[in-house]
Every structure is written in C-alpha cells, then in structure tokens.
DRENDO-1510 file (C-alpha; in Angstrom, 1 decimal, always signed):
<recs>
REC; n; res; u; v; w
REC; 1; MET; +0.0; +0.0; +0.0 .
REC; 2; TRP; +1.3; +3.5; -0.8 .
REC; 3; ASN; +2.4; +5.4; +2.3 .
REC; 4; HIS; +0.9; +9.0; +2.2 .
REC; 5; ARG; +3.6; +10.3; +4.7 .
REC; 6; THR; +6.0; +10.4; +1.7 .
REC; 7; ALA; +4.2; +13.6; +0.6 .
REC; 8; ASP; +4.3; +15.2; +4.1 .
REC; 9; ARG; +8.1; +14.4; +4.3 .
REC; 10; ALA; +8.7; +16.3; +1.1 .
REC; 11; PHE; +7.4; +19.5; +2.8 .
REC; 12; SER; +8.8; +19.1; +6.3 .
REC; 13; ALA; +12.5; +19.3; +5.8 .
REC; 14; SER; +12.3; +22.6; +3.9 .
REC; 15; ARG; +9.9; +23.9; +6.5 .
REC; 16; ARG; +12.4; +23.2; +9.2 .
REC; 17; ARG; +15.2; +25.0; +7.4 .
REC; 18; LEU; +12.8; +27.9; +6.8 .
REC; 19; LEU; +11.7; +28.3; +10.4 .
REC; 20; GLN; +15.4; +28.2; +11.6 .
REC; 21; SER; +16.4; +31.1; +9.2 .
REC; 22; ALA; +13.2; +32.9; +9.7 .
REC; 23; ALA; +13.6; +33.3; +13.4 .
REC; 24; GLY; +16.8; +35.0; +12.9 .
REC; 25; ALA; +15.5; +37.3; +10.2 .
REC; 26; ALA; +12.4; +38.3; +12.1 .
REC; 27; ALA; +14.4; +39.1; +15.2 .
REC; 28; LEU; +17.5; +40.7; +13.7 .
REC; 29; GLY; +16.3; +42.2; +10.4 .
REC; 30; LEU; +18.3; +41.5; +7.2 .
REC; 31; GLY; +21.7; +43.0; +7.3 .
REC; 32; GLY; +22.6; +46.2; +5.5 .
REC; 33; PRO; +25.5; +48.7; +5.9 .
REC; 34; SER; +26.2; +50.4; +9.2 .
REC; 35; ARG; +24.9; +53.8; +8.0 .
REC; 36; ALA; +21.4; +52.3; +7.6 .
REC; 37; ARG; +21.4; +50.9; +11.1 .
REC; 38; ALA; +21.5; +54.4; +12.5 .
REC; 39; ALA; +17.9; +55.0; +11.3 .
REC; 40; ASP; +14.8; +53.2; +12.3 .
REC; 41; PRO; +14.2; +50.2; +9.9 .
REC; 42; ILE; +11.3; +50.0; +7.5 .
REC; 43; LYS; +9.3; +47.0; +8.8 .
REC; 44; VAL; +7.8; +44.7; +6.1 .
REC; 45; GLY; +5.4; +41.9; +7.1 .
REC; 46; VAL; +5.5; +38.5; +5.4 .
REC; 47; LEU; +2.3; +36.4; +6.0 .
REC; 48; GLN; +2.8; +32.9; +4.5 .
REC; 49; PRO; +1.8; +29.2; +5.2 .
REC; 50; LEU; +4.6; +27.8; +7.0 .
REC; 51; SER; +2.5; +25.0; +8.2 .
REC; 52; GLY; -0.8; +23.5; +7.4 .
REC; 53; GLY; -0.1; +21.7; +4.2 .
REC; 54; LEU; +1.2; +24.5; +1.9 .
REC; 55; GLU; +4.5; +25.2; +3.7 .
REC; 56; ASN; +6.6; +24.4; +0.7 .
REC; 57; LEU; +4.9; +27.3; -1.3 .
REC; 58; GLY; +5.2; +29.5; +1.8 .
REC; 59; GLN; +8.9; +28.9; +1.9 .
REC; 60; GLN; +9.3; +29.8; -1.6 .
REC; 61; GLY; +7.4; +33.0; -1.1 .
REC; 62; VAL; +9.6; +33.9; +1.9 .
REC; 63; GLN; +12.7; +33.3; -0.1 .
REC; 64; GLY; +11.7; +35.5; -3.0 .
REC; 65; THR; +10.9; +38.3; -0.8 .
REC; 66; ARG; +13.9; +37.9; +1.4 .
REC; 67; LEU; +16.3; +37.8; -1.6 .
REC; 68; ALA; +14.9; +41.2; -2.8 .
REC; 69; ILE; +15.0; +42.8; +0.6 .
REC; 70; GLU; +18.7; +41.7; +1.2 .
REC; 71; GLU; +19.7; +43.2; -2.1 .
REC; 72; ALA; +18.1; +46.4; -1.3 .
REC; 73; ASN; +19.8; +46.5; +2.2 .
REC; 74; GLU; +23.2; +45.6; +0.6 .
REC; 75; ALA; +22.7; +48.6; -1.7 .
REC; 76; GLY; +22.1; +51.0; +1.3 .
REC; 77; GLY; +18.4; +50.7; +1.7 .
REC; 78; VAL; +16.3; +53.7; +1.0 .
REC; 79; ARG; +17.7; +57.1; +2.2 .
REC; 80; GLY; +19.8; +55.4; +4.8 .
REC; 81; ARG; +17.0; +53.1; +6.2 .
REC; 82; ARG; +17.2; +49.4; +5.8 .
REC; 83; PHE; +14.3; +47.0; +5.5 .
REC; 84; GLU; +13.5; +44.6; +8.2 .
REC; 85; LEU; +11.2; +41.5; +7.6 .
REC; 86; VAL; +8.7; +40.3; +10.3 .
REC; 87; ILE; +7.6; +36.9; +9.2 .
REC; 88; ALA; +4.4; +35.2; +10.4 .
REC; 89; ASP; +2.7; +31.8; +9.8 .
REC; 90; ASP; -0.8; +31.8; +8.7 .
REC; 91; LYS; -1.0; +28.0; +9.2 .
REC; 92; THR; -3.1; +27.8; +5.8 .
REC; 93; ASP; -6.0; +29.0; +7.9 .
REC; 94; PRO; -8.2; +32.0; +7.3 .
REC; 95; LYS; -8.9; +32.7; +11.0 .
REC; 96; THR; -5.2; +32.5; +11.8 .
REC; 97; ALA; -4.4; +34.6; +8.8 .
REC; 98; VAL; -6.7; +37.4; +10.2 .
REC; 99; GLU; -5.1; +37.2; +13.6 .
REC; 100; ARG; -1.5; +37.4; +12.3 .
REC; 101; THR; -2.4; +40.3; +10.0 .
REC; 102; ARG; -3.6; +42.3; +12.9 .
REC; 103; GLU; -0.5; +41.6; +14.8 .
REC; 104; LEU; +1.7; +42.6; +12.0 .
REC; 105; ILE; +0.0; +45.8; +11.5 .
REC; 106; GLN; -0.9; +46.9; +15.0 .
REC; 107; ARG; +2.0; +45.3; +17.0 .
REC; 108; ASP; +4.8; +45.1; +14.6 .
REC; 109; LYS; +3.9; +48.3; +12.8 .
REC; 110; VAL; +4.7; +47.0; +9.3 .
REC; 111; ILE; +4.1; +49.4; +6.3 .
REC; 112; ALA; +3.2; +46.4; +4.0 .
REC; 113; ILE; +2.4; +42.7; +4.0 .
REC; 114; PHE; +3.6; +40.1; +1.5 .
REC; 115; GLY; +1.4; +37.0; +1.1 .
REC; 116; PRO; -0.5; +34.9; +1.6 .
REC; 117; VAL; -1.0; +31.9; -0.8 .
REC; 118; THR; -4.6; +30.8; -0.8 .
REC; 119; SER; -7.4; +33.0; -2.0 .
REC; 120; ALA; -9.4; +32.0; +1.0 .
REC; 121; ASN; -6.7; +33.6; +3.2 .
REC; 122; ARG; -6.3; +36.7; +1.0 .
REC; 123; ASP; -10.0; +37.2; +1.0 .
REC; 124; ALA; -10.2; +36.8; +4.8 .
REC; 125; ILE; -7.6; +39.4; +5.5 .
REC; 126; ARG; -8.8; +41.9; +2.8 .
REC; 127; PRO; -11.1; +43.8; +5.3 .
REC; 128; THR; -8.3; +44.1; +7.7 .
REC; 129; VAL; -5.7; +45.6; +5.3 .
REC; 130; GLU; -8.4; +47.9; +3.9 .
REC; 131; ARG; -9.5; +49.1; +7.4 .
REC; 132; PHE; -5.8; +49.8; +8.5 .
REC; 133; LYS; -4.9; +51.1; +4.9 .
REC; 134; THR; -1.9; +48.7; +4.8 .
REC; 135; PRO; -1.0; +47.5; +1.4 .
REC; 136; LEU; -1.1; +43.8; +0.7 .
REC; 137; PHE; +1.3; +42.5; -2.0 .
REC; 138; TYR; -0.1; +39.3; -3.3 .
REC; 139; ALA; +2.2; +37.2; -5.6 .
REC; 140; THR; +0.3; +33.9; -6.2 .
REC; 141; ASP; -1.7; +33.0; -9.3 .
REC; 142; TYR; -5.4; +33.5; -8.6 .
REC; 143; GLU; -8.9; +33.6; -10.0 .
REC; 144; GLY; -9.1; +37.3; -10.8 .
REC; 145; GLY; -11.7; +39.9; -9.7 .
REC; 146; VAL; -9.9; +41.6; -6.8 .
REC; 147; CYS; -10.1; +45.4; -7.2 .
REC; 148; SER; -8.8; +47.1; -4.1 .
REC; 149; ARG; -6.6; +50.2; -3.6 .
REC; 150; TYR; -4.8; +48.2; -0.9 .
REC; 151; ILE; -4.1; +44.9; -2.8 .
REC; 152; VAL; -1.3; +44.8; -5.4 .
REC; 153; CYS; -1.1; +41.6; -7.4 .
REC; 154; TYR; +1.7; +39.9; -9.3 .
REC; 155; SER; -0.5; +37.0; -10.3 .
REC; 156; GLY; -1.2; +34.8; -13.3 .
REC; 157; LEU; -4.9; +35.4; -14.0 .
REC; 158; PRO; -7.4; +33.0; -15.8 .
REC; 159; GLU; -7.1; +35.2; -19.1 .
REC; 160; GLN; -3.3; +34.7; -18.9 .
REC; 161; TRP; -3.1; +31.1; -18.0 .
REC; 162; VAL; -6.4; +29.3; -18.7 .
REC; 163; SER; -7.4; +31.0; -21.9 .
REC; 164; PRO; -4.3; +30.1; -23.9 .
REC; 165; PHE; -3.6; +26.8; -22.0 .
REC; 166; VAL; -7.0; +25.0; -22.6 .
REC; 167; PRO; -7.0; +25.4; -26.4 .
REC; 168; PHE; -3.4; +24.0; -26.4 .
REC; 169; LEU; -4.5; +21.0; -24.3 .
REC; 170; LYS; -7.4; +20.2; -26.6 .
REC; 171; GLN; -5.3; +20.4; -29.7 .
REC; 172; SER; -2.5; +18.4; -28.3 .
REC; 173; TYR; -4.2; +15.7; -26.1 .
REC; 174; GLY; -8.0; +15.5; -26.7 .
REC; 175; ASP; -11.2; +17.2; -26.3 .
REC; 176; SER; -12.6; +15.7; -23.1 .
REC; 177; PHE; -11.7; +17.3; -19.7 .
REC; 178; TYR; -12.1; +16.2; -16.1 .
REC; 179; MET; -11.5; +18.9; -13.5 .
REC; 180; PHE; -10.4; +18.0; -9.9 .
REC; 181; GLY; -9.6; +20.7; -7.4 .
REC; 182; SER; -9.2; +21.6; -3.7 .
REC; 183; ASP; -12.5; +22.8; -2.2 .
REC; 184; TYR; -12.0; +26.5; -2.0 .
REC; 185; VAL; -12.4; +29.5; -4.0 .
REC; 186; TRP; -9.3; +29.4; -6.4 .
REC; 187; PRO; -9.9; +26.0; -7.9 .
REC; 188; ARG; -13.6; +26.6; -8.3 .
REC; 189; LYS; -13.2; +29.9; -10.1 .
REC; 190; MET; -10.3; +28.5; -12.2 .
REC; 191; ASN; -12.4; +25.6; -13.2 .
REC; 192; GLU; -15.2; +28.0; -14.3 .
REC; 193; ALA; -12.6; +29.5; -16.6 .
REC; 194; VAL; -11.5; +26.1; -17.7 .
REC; 195; ARG; -15.1; +25.2; -18.6 .
REC; 196; LYS; -15.6; +28.3; -20.5 .
REC; 197; ALA; -12.4; +27.9; -22.5 .
REC; 198; ALA; -13.0; +24.2; -23.2 .
REC; 199; GLU; -16.5; +24.9; -24.6 .
REC; 200; GLN; -15.2; +27.9; -26.7 .
REC; 201; ALA; -12.6; +25.6; -28.1 .
REC; 202; GLY; -15.0; +22.8; -28.9 .
REC; 203; GLY; -14.2; +20.7; -26.0 .
REC; 204; ARG; -16.4; +19.2; -23.3 .
REC; 205; ILE; -16.3; +18.7; -19.6 .
REC; 206; VAL; -16.9; +15.1; -18.6 .
REC; 207; GLY; -16.5; +15.5; -14.8 .
REC; 208; GLU; -15.9; +18.0; -12.0 .
REC; 209; GLU; -15.0; +17.2; -8.3 .
REC; 210; TYR; -13.6; +19.0; -5.4 .
REC; 211; THR; -11.9; +17.7; -2.2 .
REC; 212; PRO; -11.4; +19.0; +1.3 .
REC; 213; PHE; -7.9; +19.5; +2.6 .
REC; 214; GLY; -6.2; +16.5; +4.3 .
REC; 215; VAL; -7.8; +13.6; +2.3 .
REC; 216; LYS; -5.4; +10.6; +2.1 .
REC; 217; ASP; -7.3; +8.1; +0.0 .
REC; 218; PHE; -8.2; +9.2; -3.6 .
REC; 219; THR; -9.2; +5.8; -4.9 .
REC; 220; SER; -12.9; +6.8; -5.7 .
REC; 221; THR; -11.7; +9.9; -7.6 .
REC; 222; VAL; -9.1; +8.1; -9.6 .
REC; 223; ARG; -11.8; +5.5; -10.5 .
REC; 224; LYS; -14.3; +8.3; -11.6 .
REC; 225; ILE; -11.6; +9.8; -13.8 .
REC; 226; GLU; -10.9; +6.5; -15.5 .
REC; 227; GLN; -14.6; +5.8; -16.0 .
REC; 228; SER; -15.2; +9.3; -17.5 .
REC; 229; GLY; -12.9; +8.5; -20.4 .
REC; 230; ALA; -11.3; +12.0; -20.1 .
REC; 231; LYS; -8.4; +12.7; -22.3 .
REC; 232; VAL; -7.2; +15.5; -20.1 .
REC; 233; LEU; -7.3; +15.8; -16.3 .
REC; 234; VAL; -7.1; +19.5; -15.2 .
REC; 235; LEU; -5.7; +19.3; -11.6 .
REC; 236; ASP; -6.0; +22.3; -9.2 .
REC; 237; VAL; -5.5; +20.4; -5.9 .
REC; 238; VAL; -2.8; +22.2; -3.9 .
REC; 239; GLY; +0.0; +21.5; -1.6 .
REC; 240; ALA; +0.7; +18.0; +0.0 .
REC; 241; ASP; -2.8; +16.8; -1.1 .
REC; 242; ALA; -1.7; +17.3; -4.7 .
REC; 243; ILE; +1.3; +15.1; -4.2 .
REC; 244; THR; -0.8; +12.5; -2.4 .
REC; 245; PHE; -3.3; +12.4; -5.2 .
REC; 246; VAL; -0.7; +12.3; -8.2 .
REC; 247; LYS; +1.1; +9.4; -6.5 .
REC; 248; GLN; -2.1; +7.4; -6.4 .
REC; 249; PHE; -3.3; +8.5; -9.8 .
REC; 250; VAL; +0.1; +7.4; -11.4 .
REC; 251; ALA; +0.0; +4.1; -9.5 .
REC; 252; ALA; -3.4; +3.2; -10.8 .
REC; 253; GLY; -2.1; +3.8; -14.3 .
REC; 254; GLY; -4.0; +7.1; -14.8 .
REC; 255; LYS; -1.3; +8.7; -16.8 .
REC; 256; ALA; -1.3; +6.1; -19.5 .
REC; 257; LYS; -4.9; +7.2; -20.5 .
REC; 258; THR; -5.2; +10.7; -19.4 .
REC; 259; LYS; -2.9; +13.7; -19.8 .
REC; 260; LEU; -2.2; +15.4; -16.4 .
REC; 261; ALA; -2.5; +19.2; -16.8 .
REC; 262; TRP; -1.8; +20.7; -13.3 .
REC; 263; LEU; -2.6; +24.3; -12.7 .
REC; 264; GLY; -0.4; +25.9; -10.1 .
REC; 265; TYR; +2.3; +23.2; -10.6 .
REC; 266; SER; +5.9; +24.2; -10.6 .
REC; 267; GLU; +9.4; +23.0; -9.5 .
REC; 268; ASN; +8.1; +23.1; -5.9 .
REC; 269; TYR; +6.3; +19.9; -6.3 .
REC; 270; ILE; +9.0; +17.9; -8.2 .
REC; 271; PRO; +11.1; +16.7; -5.1 .
REC; 272; GLY; +8.0; +15.1; -3.6 .
REC; 273; LEU; +7.4; +13.0; -6.7 .
REC; 274; THR; +9.5; +10.2; -8.3 .
REC; 275; ARG; +10.7; +10.6; -11.9 .
REC; 276; ASP; +7.9; +8.4; -13.2 .
REC; 277; GLU; +5.2; +10.3; -11.2 .
REC; 278; SER; +6.4; +13.8; -12.4 .
REC; 279; GLU; +7.1; +12.7; -16.0 .
REC; 280; SER; +5.1; +14.5; -18.7 .
REC; 281; ILE; +3.0; +16.7; -16.3 .
REC; 282; VAL; +2.1; +19.8; -18.3 .
REC; 283; THR; +1.4; +23.2; -16.8 .
REC; 284; VAL; +1.3; +26.9; -17.5 .
REC; 285; ALA; +3.4; +29.5; -15.7 .
REC; 286; ASN; +5.1; +32.9; -15.9 .
REC; 287; PHE; +8.6; +31.4; -15.2 .
REC; 288; ILE; +10.5; +28.2; -15.2 .
REC; 289; SER; +14.1; +27.7; -14.2 .
REC; 290; THR; +15.2; +26.1; -17.4 .
REC; 291; LEU; +14.3; +28.9; -19.8 .
REC; 292; ASP; +17.0; +29.7; -22.2 .
REC; 293; LYS; +17.1; +33.3; -21.6 .
REC; 294; PRO; +19.8; +35.5; -20.1 .
REC; 295; GLU; +17.5; +36.9; -17.4 .
REC; 296; ALA; +16.3; +33.4; -16.3 .
REC; 297; LYS; +20.0; +32.1; -16.1 .
REC; 298; ALA; +20.9; +35.2; -14.1 .
REC; 299; PHE; +18.0; +34.8; -11.7 .
REC; 300; VAL; +18.7; +31.0; -11.2 .
REC; 301; ALA; +22.4; +31.8; -10.5 .
REC; 302; LYS; +21.3; +34.5; -8.0 .
REC; 303; VAL; +18.9; +32.3; -6.0 .
REC; 304; LYS; +21.4; +29.4; -5.9 .
REC; 305; LYS; +24.2; +31.6; -4.7 .
REC; 306; ARG; +22.1; +32.8; -1.8 .
REC; 307; PHE; +20.2; +29.7; -0.8 .
REC; 308; GLY; +22.5; +27.0; -2.0 .
REC; 309; GLU; +22.9; +24.8; -5.2 .
REC; 310; ASP; +20.0; +22.6; -4.1 .
REC; 311; ALA; +17.6; +25.6; -3.9 .
REC; 312; ILE; +14.4; +25.3; -5.9 .
REC; 313; VAL; +14.0; +28.2; -8.3 .
REC; 314; SER; +10.2; +28.2; -9.0 .
REC; 315; ASN; +7.6; +30.5; -10.4 .
REC; 316; THR; +6.7; +31.3; -6.8 .
REC; 317; VAL; +10.1; +32.6; -6.0 .
REC; 318; ASP; +10.3; +34.7; -9.1 .
REC; 319; ALA; +6.8; +36.2; -8.5 .
REC; 320; HIS; +7.6; +37.2; -4.9 .
REC; 321; TYR; +11.0; +38.4; -5.7 .
REC; 322; MET; +9.7; +40.6; -8.5 .
REC; 323; LEU; +6.7; +42.0; -6.5 .
REC; 324; THR; +9.0; +42.9; -3.6 .
REC; 325; ARG; +11.3; +44.7; -6.1 .
REC; 326; PHE; +8.2; +46.7; -7.4 .
REC; 327; PHE; +7.5; +47.6; -3.8 .
REC; 328; ILE; +11.1; +48.6; -3.0 .
REC; 329; GLU; +11.1; +50.8; -6.2 .
REC; 330; GLY; +7.8; +52.3; -5.0 .
REC; 331; VAL; +9.4; +53.3; -1.6 .
REC; 332; LYS; +12.2; +54.9; -3.5 .
REC; 333; ARG; +9.8; +56.8; -5.8 .
REC; 334; ALA; +7.6; +57.7; -2.9 .
REC; 335; GLY; +10.6; +59.2; -1.1 .
REC; 336; ALA; +9.2; +58.1; +2.2 .
REC; 337; ALA; +7.9; +55.0; +4.1 .
REC; 338; ASP; +4.3; +56.3; +3.6 .
REC; 339; ARG; +1.7; +53.7; +2.8 .
REC; 340; GLU; -0.5; +55.9; +0.5 .
REC; 341; LYS; +2.4; +57.3; -1.4 .
REC; 342; ILE; +3.9; +53.9; -1.9 .
REC; 343; ILE; +0.7; +52.6; -3.4 .
REC; 344; ASP; +0.6; +55.4; -5.8 .
REC; 345; SER; +4.2; +54.8; -6.7 .
REC; 346; VAL; +4.5; +51.0; -7.4 .
REC; 347; THR; +2.7; +51.0; -10.8 .
REC; 348; GLY; +3.2; +52.3; -14.3 .
REC; 349; PHE; +6.8; +51.2; -14.8 .
REC; 350; GLN; +8.6; +48.0; -16.0 .
REC; 351; LEU; +11.1; +45.8; -14.3 .
REC; 352; GLN; +13.2; +42.8; -15.7 .
REC; 353; SER; +11.9; +39.5; -14.3 .
REC; 354; GLY; +13.3; +36.0; -14.8 .
REC; 355; ASN; +11.2; +35.9; -18.0 .
REC; 356; GLY; +11.2; +39.3; -19.8 .
REC; 357; MET; +9.9; +42.7; -18.8 .
REC; 358; VAL; +6.9; +43.0; -16.6 .
REC; 359; ARG; +4.7; +45.9; -15.6 .
REC; 360; LEU; +2.2; +46.7; -12.8 .
REC; 361; ARG; -0.9; +48.5; -14.2 .
REC; 362; PRO; -2.1; +51.7; -12.5 .
REC; 363; GLU; -5.7; +51.0; -13.3 .
REC; 364; ASP; -6.0; +47.8; -11.2 .
REC; 365; ARG; -2.6; +47.2; -9.6 .
REC; 366; HIS; -2.2; +43.9; -11.5 .
REC; 367; ALA; +0.7; +42.7; -13.6 .
REC; 368; ASP; +1.1; +42.2; -17.3 .
REC; 369; LEU; +3.1; +39.0; -17.6 .
REC; 370; ASN; +5.0; +36.7; -19.9 .
REC; 371; VAL; +3.6; +33.2; -20.1 .
REC; 372; VAL; +4.9; +29.8; -20.9 .
REC; 373; ILE; +3.6; +26.3; -21.2 .
REC; 374; ALA; +5.9; +23.6; -19.9 .
REC; 375; GLU; +6.2; +19.9; -19.4 .
REC; 376; THR; +8.2; +17.8; -16.9 .
REC; 377; LYS; +11.0; +15.7; -18.4 .
REC; 378; ASN; +13.5; +13.9; -16.2 .
REC; 379; GLN; +12.3; +15.9; -13.2 .
REC; 380; ARG; +12.9; +19.3; -14.9 .
REC; 381; GLN; +10.4; +21.6; -16.4 .
REC; 382; VAL; +11.1; +22.2; -20.1 .
REC; 383; LEU; +9.5; +24.6; -22.4 .
REC; 384; LEU; +6.8; +23.5; -24.7 .
REC; 385; LYS; +5.6; +26.9; -25.9 .
REC; 386; ASP; +6.5; +30.6; -25.2 .
REC; 387; LEU; +3.3; +32.6; -25.3 .
REC; 388; GLY; +5.1; +35.9; -24.7 .
REC; 389; PHE; +3.6; +38.9; -23.2 .
REC; 390; VAL; +0.0; +38.3; -22.2 .
REC; 391; LYS; -2.2; +41.0; -20.8 .
REC; 392; ALA; -5.5; +40.6; -18.9 .
REC; 393; GLN; -8.4; +43.0; -18.8 .
REC; 394; SER; -8.6; +45.3; -15.9 .
REC; 395; GLN; -9.8; +43.7; -12.7 .
REC; 396; CYS; -11.5; +47.0; -11.9 .
REC; 397; LYS; -13.7; +47.0; -15.0 .
REC; 398; GLY; -17.3; +48.3; -14.6 .
</recs>
C-alpha cells in the first residue's frame, strides 16, 4: 500500500530550514550597511503558510521576498533606512491569517504585507488591510476579480493562464476534460474559466469534483476519472494533497490514459514525486528555471548563490522576488515610508523579471506578464511553448 507520509516528508525538511532562518531574520532584520542601522528600519510583514499543508509554497514566497530585501539592504536601503522582515505563519487557515495580519499591523507596525498563498486567506484578511490602509502585496496566481486600492497583485490570471492553455490541451491531447480541485475559491473559479475555455474551443467537460484539505485516499476519484474517459485531467488540488493524489493516480495507471495538466504546478512539487510520477506533467506558468534566456539564467544563479545549489527556483520565488522589487522601487519613488504614497508609486513602470519585462498597471494594480507552457522531463520543467507577453483586462472593470 502506498504510504501517504511520503508527501508530508517532502514538505517538512524545507519547513524546518525555513523556520530556523526565519527566526533569525524576524528578530534581527536583514543586514545592511552600518549607516542604515542608525535610522529606524522600514518594517515589512510576510504572511505565508509555514505549516498546514502549503509550507513548501510559503517557503518559496519567503525566499523570493527575502532575496529582494537583502539586495536592497546591501545597496544601502532607502535614504539610509534598511528594510526589516517580520515573518508570520498563517497556518493555511483564514482565521489565523486574520489574527496574524492584525498583529503585523498593530503590534509590529509594518508598512506592507507580502502574502498569503490561498485565495481564502487573502479574502479573509482583505477587510483588515483595507481598514488599516496597509497594502497587501499578493504574488500567487489566482482566479481574478480583486479590485482594491490596498491589494497589489503579481498573479497569473485566468485570461493569462487558462485562456491560452486549454486550447493548447485540446489540440495536443484531446477534447474531453475532467476537473479536480481543492474545495475552496481558487480551484472553483479557475475551473469555471476552464469550462468556458473548453467549450469555446469545442471541447467538453466530462467530470468535475472537489476535495477538502487533508484527504489521504483518492481511490474513488481516480476511478471516476478513468470511467469518465477524459483525455485531459485539469488538476488544481494544492499542496501536499496534490502530491498524495498524483502518486495514487500514477500508481493506478492514470497517466497512461489521461494527460495530467496541473494548474499551479511548479518546481516546488518535483522533489515530492518520483521521476515516473512527475514525468510528462504539463502546466502553464510565468517562469520556469530552465528557460534559455539571459535573465532566467541570471536569476537562477542569484537564487542558488544565496540559498545553495539545491535551492528550488520556481515561479513562486520569481513572483515574490519581483513583486518585492516593485515595492522597493515604489518606496524609493515615494521618497518616504508612507503607505499611501507607496501605493501610488508601485505601478506604471517596468522591471526585468526572470522571464522578460513586466509591468504593474495603475488602473487595477495587477501585472502584465510573460507566459509559458511547460512539461516535466527527467524531473525538470522544459519549455513546450512560449506565449510571450500576455495582458488581462482590468480587474476593476465596470
């Protein structure tokens, strides 16, 4: 019988390393020259899942933000002031996320917060960040529709990911789709977009199912997928649950009949899967570490230099690093650690990402991004199709 604890172990080691380093960073700040220490630091909150099943994604988010903050401090900070990270664990739980957000704002006096991962947690803390007028910098792909002065998103949206991905899947693998996701807002909304895109492309949905967090036995779901005759499985289960499911799906021979198209999949997940389990998984992303581009190679080298040769350089790391750079540039342009001025200063210009130039739009504080379709080969993501620069309509329309 397959042992579900394999998936949990894939997340636990990285979590221990993160908590050890995060404790020092939260207590001491993140370096910087002596002249910056003379002034009060600019406190920046990080709210990520460091437990609760999504800790691998949380770790990647922390690393991306930390790398950008350290670079800024090494360059002298902003007007002699260094940045200091205050890291909090939302435990992948909306109630905890609200509590930690209040602490970051009221107790720790942060001027901005980076995170979280899930849309459920983001939506839960939205009233708090809006009430206290503290900008939230959100760097995870999501279902779209957030329009708030106090939420800035560096996120792959359905128009940028699903709209080009589903026609590619239909043309390449077949016209019947089974959708299986975690039971919360992001998978449900993404699958609404999948259904629409599939029908517009002449495809059909032959099954749709959602699972609560923490399920260990997916036998019935695997059987339903097989019985449906689907040519493509669109998977938007997240975290350790996704690894658990994929192991059982592959063990049952699912990949021999159905192409696995995994939304939200990245290099984060590969260490938790065997070569056979990860082979041929196809996904859509804004960045993969194997891109044959100078900016991608430079970013990979930078991450590995800071976090070690075994560091995972994923779409999550790139997104959080880039959004933090926009924030830092916004602080510089604002000329002060003033929340309202920073919000007005983080948009309308371009920065170089690990995959081309990107821009935050003033009209809705979302990003125009470069998009790729990738497939896992020999436990590495490789490029199938470069979609180039993809814009989405304003999330503040109407």
